[in-house]
C-alpha positions as CSV (number, residue, x, y, z in Angstrom):
1,X,40.9,-23.8,-23.9
2,X,43.0,-20.7,-24.4
3,X,42.3,-17.4,-22.6
4,X,40.5,-14.8,-24.7
5,X,42.8,-12.2,-26.2
6,X,42.3,-8.4,-25.7
7,X,40.2,-8.0,-28.8
8,X,37.8,-10.7,-27.7
9,X,37.5,-9.1,-24.3
10,X,36.6,-5.7,-25.9
11,X,34.1,-7.4,-28.2
12,X,32.4,-9.0,-25.2
13,X,32.4,-5.6,-23.5
14,X,30.5,-4.2,-26.4
15,X,27.9,-7.0,-26.1
16,X,27.4,-6.4,-22.4
17,X,27.2,-2.6,-23.0
18,X,24.5,-3.1,-25.7
19,X,22.6,-5.5,-23.3
20,X,22.5,-2.9,-20.6
21,X,24.9,-4.7,-18.2
22,X,27.4,-2.9,-15.9
23,X,30.8,-4.4,-15.6
24,X,34.4,-3.6,-14.8
25,X,37.1,-3.6,-17.4
26,X,40.6,-4.5,-16.1
27,X,43.8,-3.8,-18.0
28,X,47.4,-4.7,-17.0
29,X,49.5,-1.5,-17.3
30,X,52.7,-2.8,-15.8
31,X,54.3,-6.1,-15.0
32,X,57.3,-7.5,-13.1
33,X,58.4,-11.0,-14.2
34,X,57.6,-13.8,-13.6
35,X,54.0,-12.6,-13.5
36,X,51.9,-14.4,-16.1
37,X,50.0,-11.2,-16.9
38,X,51.3,-9.1,-19.7
39,X,51.0,-5.3,-20.3
40,X,47.8,-4.9,-22.3
41,X,46.2,-8.1,-20.9
42,X,42.5,-7.5,-20.3
43,X,39.6,-9.0,-18.5
44,X,36.0,-8.2,-17.7
45,X,34.4,-8.7,-14.3
46,X,30.6,-8.7,-14.2
47,X,28.5,-7.5,-11.2
48,X,28.1,-11.2,-10.3
49,X,31.9,-11.6,-10.2
50,X,32.2,-13.6,-13.4
51,X,35.5,-13.2,-15.3
52,X,36.1,-13.2,-19.0
53,X,39.7,-12.7,-20.1
54,X,43.1,-13.0,-18.4
55,X,45.2,-10.7,-16.3
56,X,47.1,-13.2,-14.2
57,X,47.1,-16.5,-12.3
58,X,45.4,-17.9,-9.3
59,X,46.5,-15.3,-6.8
60,X,45.7,-12.3,-9.0
61,X,42.1,-13.2,-10.0
62,X,40.5,-13.2,-6.5
63,X,42.0,-9.7,-5.9
64,X,40.7,-8.6,-9.3
65,X,37.2,-9.8,-8.6
66,X,37.1,-8.1,-5.1
67,X,38.5,-4.8,-6.4
68,X,36.3,-4.8,-9.5
69,X,33.2,-5.2,-7.3
70,X,34.3,-2.2,-5.2
71,X,35.0,-0.1,-8.4
72,X,31.5,-0.9,-9.6
73,X,29.9,-0.1,-6.3
74,X,31.8,3.3,-6.0
75,X,31.6,4.1,-9.8
76,X,35.2,5.3,-9.9
77,X,38.3,3.8,-11.5
78,X,41.2,2.4,-9.5
79,X,44.8,1.5,-10.1
80,X,45.8,-1.6,-8.1
81,X,49.4,-2.7,-7.5
82,X,49.8,-6.4,-6.6
83,X,53.3,-7.3,-5.4
84,X,55.5,-8.2,-2.4
85,X,55.6,-5.8,0.6
86,X,59.3,-5.1,-0.1
87,X,58.3,-3.8,-3.6
88,X,56.1,-1.1,-2.1
89,X,58.9,0.1,0.2
90,X,61.7,-0.1,-2.4
91,X,59.8,1.5,-5.2
92,X,57.9,4.8,-5.1
93,X,54.2,4.3,-4.9
94,X,52.3,7.0,-6.8
95,X,49.5,8.8,-4.9
96,X,46.2,7.1,-5.2
97,X,47.5,3.7,-6.2
98,X,46.1,0.8,-4.0
99,X,48.9,-1.6,-3.0
100,X,47.9,-5.2,-2.2
101,X,50.4,-7.9,-1.1
102,X,49.9,-11.0,-3.2
103,X,49.3,-14.3,-1.3
104,X,51.4,-16.6,-3.4
105,X,55.1,-17.0,-3.1
106,X,56.3,-15.2,-6.2
107,X,58.6,-12.3,-7.1
108,X,56.2,-11.2,-9.8
109,X,54.0,-8.1,-9.6
110,X,51.2,-6.4,-11.6
111,X,49.6,-3.0,-11.8
112,X,46.0,-3.3,-13.0
113,X,43.8,-0.4,-14.1
114,X,40.2,-1.2,-13.2
115,X,37.5,1.0,-14.7
116,X,33.7,0.8,-14.2
117,X,31.5,0.6,-17.3
118,X,28.1,1.5,-15.9
119,X,25.0,0.8,-17.8
120,X,22.9,3.8,-18.6
121,X,19.1,3.7,-18.9
122,X,17.7,3.2,-22.3
123,X,14.4,5.1,-22.8
124,X,12.1,4.8,-25.7
125,X,9.5,7.6,-25.9
126,X,6.6,6.7,-28.2
127,X,4.9,9.8,-29.7
128,X,5.7,13.0,-31.5
129,X,4.4,15.8,-29.4
130,X,6.5,18.8,-28.2
131,X,6.4,17.2,-24.7
132,X,7.7,13.8,-26.1
133,X,10.5,15.6,-28.0
134,X,11.4,17.6,-24.9
135,X,11.6,14.5,-22.8
136,X,14.0,12.7,-25.2
137,X,16.2,15.8,-25.3
138,X,16.4,16.0,-21.5
139,X,17.1,12.2,-21.3
140,X,20.0,12.6,-23.7
141,X,21.3,15.7,-21.9
142,X,21.4,13.6,-18.7
143,X,23.7,11.1,-20.4
144,X,21.0,8.4,-20.8
145,X,20.1,6.9,-24.2
146,X,16.8,8.4,-25.4
147,X,15.0,7.5,-28.6
148,X,11.8,9.0,-30.1
149,X,9.6,6.6,-32.0
150,X,6.3,7.4,-33.7
151,X,3.4,5.2,-32.8
152,X,3.1,3.8,-36.3
153,X,6.8,2.6,-36.2
154,X,6.7,1.1,-32.8
155,X,6.8,-2.7,-32.3
156,X,7.6,-5.0,-29.4
157,X,10.7,-6.3,-31.4
158,X,12.4,-2.9,-30.8
159,X,12.1,-3.3,-27.0
160,X,14.8,-5.0,-24.9
161,X,14.2,-6.1,-21.3
162,X,16.3,-3.2,-20.1
163,X,14.3,-0.6,-22.0
164,X,12.2,2.0,-20.4
165,X,9.1,2.7,-22.5
166,X,7.1,5.9,-22.1
167,X,4.0,6.0,-24.2
168,X,3.3,9.6,-25.0
169,X,0.9,9.2,-27.9
170,X,-1.7,11.2,-25.9
171,X,-4.9,9.7,-27.2
172,X,-3.6,8.8,-30.7
173,X,-3.6,5.0,-30.6
174,X,-2.6,4.7,-26.9
175,X,-4.3,1.3,-26.5
176,X,-2.7,-0.3,-29.6
177,X,0.8,0.9,-28.6
178,X,0.3,-0.5,-25.0
179,X,-0.9,-3.9,-26.2
180,X,2.2,-4.1,-28.4
181,X,4.5,-2.9,-25.6
182,X,3.1,-5.3,-23.0
183,X,4.3,-8.2,-25.2
184,X,7.9,-7.1,-24.8
185,X,7.9,-6.9,-20.9
186,X,10.2,-3.8,-20.6
187,X,11.7,-2.9,-17.2
188,X,9.3,0.1,-17.1
189,X,6.2,0.9,-19.0
190,X,4.4,4.2,-18.4
191,X,1.5,6.0,-20.1
192,X,1.3,9.8,-20.2
193,X,-2.3,10.4,-19.3
194,X,-4.6,11.8,-16.7
195,X,-5.9,9.5,-14.0
196,X,-9.3,9.5,-15.6
197,X,-7.9,8.7,-19.0
198,X,-5.7,6.0,-17.5
199,X,-8.7,4.2,-16.0
200,X,-10.4,4.3,-19.4
201,X,-7.4,2.8,-21.1
202,X,-7.0,0.1,-18.4
203,X,-10.6,-0.9,-18.7
204,X,-10.2,-1.2,-22.5
205,X,-7.1,-3.4,-22.1
206,X,-8.9,-5.7,-19.7
207,X,-11.7,-6.0,-22.2
208,X,-9.2,-7.1,-24.8
209,X,-8.0,-9.9,-22.6
210,X,-4.8,-8.4,-21.2
211,X,-4.1,-10.2,-17.9
212,X,-4.1,-8.5,-14.6
213,X,-0.5,-9.5,-14.1
214,X,0.6,-7.7,-17.2
215,X,-1.5,-4.6,-16.3
216,X,0.3,-4.4,-13.0
217,X,3.4,-3.6,-15.0
218,X,1.7,-0.5,-16.5
219,X,2.1,2.8,-14.7
220,X,-0.5,5.4,-15.2
221,X,-0.4,8.3,-14.6
222,X,3.4,8.9,-14.5
223,X,5.6,11.7,-13.4
224,X,6.2,13.2,-10.0
225,X,3.7,15.7,-8.8
226,X,5.4,19.1,-9.5
227,X,2.1,21.0,-9.1
228,X,0.5,22.9,-12.0
229,X,2.8,22.5,-15.0
230,X,2.6,23.2,-18.7
231,X,2.5,20.6,-21.4
232,X,6.3,20.5,-22.1
233,X,7.0,20.8,-18.3
234,X,5.4,17.4,-17.8
235,X,8.6,15.9,-19.3
236,X,10.5,17.2,-16.3
237,X,8.1,15.5,-14.0
238,X,8.4,12.2,-15.9
239,X,12.2,12.3,-16.0
240,X,12.3,13.2,-12.2
241,X,10.3,10.0,-11.5
242,X,12.6,7.9,-13.6
243,X,15.7,9.3,-11.8
244,X,14.0,8.6,-8.5
245,X,13.2,5.0,-9.5
246,X,16.7,4.4,-10.7
247,X,18.3,5.8,-7.6
248,X,16.0,3.4,-5.6
249,X,17.1,0.4,-7.7
250,X,13.7,-0.1,-9.1
251,X,14.7,-0.2,-12.8
252,X,16.6,-3.4,-12.6
253,X,16.4,-5.7,-15.7
254,X,16.5,-9.3,-16.5
255,X,18.9,-8.8,-19.4
256,X,21.6,-10.9,-17.6
257,X,19.4,-14.0,-18.3
258,X,19.6,-13.4,-22.0
259,X,23.4,-13.3,-22.1
260,X,25.5,-16.4,-22.8
261,X,27.4,-17.3,-19.6
262,X,30.9,-15.9,-19.6
263,X,33.5,-18.6,-19.9
264,X,35.4,-19.2,-16.7
265,X,39.1,-18.5,-16.7
266,X,41.8,-21.2,-17.0
267,X,44.0,-21.7,-13.9
268,X,46.9,-23.9,-13.0
269,X,46.5,-26.9,-10.7
270,X,49.1,-26.0,-7.9
271,X,49.9,-29.7,-7.4
272,X,50.6,-31.1,-10.8
273,X,50.8,-27.9,-12.9
274,X,48.1,-28.9,-15.3
275,X,45.8,-26.2,-16.8
276,X,42.2,-26.5,-15.6
277,X,39.1,-24.5,-15.9
278,X,38.0,-22.5,-12.8
279,X,34.6,-24.0,-12.4
280,X,32.7,-26.2,-9.9
281,X,33.6,-29.3,-11.8
282,X,37.3,-29.0,-11.1
283,X,37.1,-29.5,-7.3
284,X,37.5,-25.9,-5.9
285,X,39.1,-25.5,-2.6
286,X,39.5,-22.1,-0.8
287,X,42.7,-21.5,1.2
288,X,43.6,-18.1,2.8
289,X,41.1,-16.2,0.6
290,X,42.2,-17.8,-2.7
291,X,40.2,-20.5,-4.5
292,X,42.3,-23.3,-6.1
293,X,41.2,-25.9,-8.7
294,X,42.4,-29.4,-9.3
295,X,42.5,-31.8,-12.3
296,X,41.8,-34.9,-10.1
297,X,40.8,-35.8,-6.6
298,X,44.3,-36.9,-5.7
299,X,45.7,-33.5,-6.4
300,X,43.1,-31.9,-4.2
301,X,43.7,-34.3,-1.3
302,X,47.5,-33.7,-1.5
303,X,47.0,-29.9,-1.5
304,X,44.6,-30.1,1.4
305,X,47.2,-31.9,3.5
306,X,49.9,-29.3,3.1
307,X,48.8,-26.2,1.1
308,X,51.9,-24.2,1.9
309,X,54.2,-26.7,0.3
310,X,52.5,-26.4,-3.1
311,X,52.0,-22.7,-2.9
312,X,55.7,-22.2,-2.4
313,X,56.4,-24.1,-5.6
314,X,54.4,-21.7,-7.7
315,X,56.6,-19.4,-9.8
316,X,53.9,-17.3,-11.3
317,X,51.4,-15.0,-9.7
């Protein structure tokens, strides 16, 4: 199995972006031979630490995963320089560059630019009132993805697991829209209505056979209590609640389960030099913070007896 090229990595990045997944995109921007990474080599690292693509060999990948997770947690890009300690003293290190000594015995070095691609909330507002239009406008101004859909054009097929659905039909077919929306199980479903109106709608849905479990997913009324507000100002209260829920981590989705698993990277067996896939089937063994993989039990046993002897034989980082 060959490593995905840069275009394949970018196409997978688009898939993850559309699915509402956050990930880090890593690009090799500089290389010192004999590093196996090349300028322009790319890889994706998901929040779970799965890697798709290729930026270097066995000693570079663990560093990439660790730094990618940090970039995602902080939300800021980072330029990482992997090399030998003498490289950092003999060459000028630009301000802001993180230097990390590589663990394998190699003269190679890499500089990797790691940038976070953070998923933004996708909000579908069903309705066509001035309040609904104001809400969508505010959502898009915030950098989120807002979409206005009229009740007659709404269907469960348009809703993904990561979608936030706000039903703002305000008495014009609320119940029908909610029955349809509940089929799609969005990460958030809210109805714009008074408490009294909300109780009436919930009672109707129960009468139509909607389960209590599904009704627990429906929020009504929605929006933070901002006091006495006008019709369009309600949109501010709703957006404020969504921002609060997102900050608290309560708008998580299950979209990851819908994605095909990212293919594990290929690595080199340090004993025999064969290319193997970095997965649990190929006998992983962690040594000094790096996980190595082996084509056969004999290679793993040999490495386990004297890891340093085989690491010193490696000529690529």
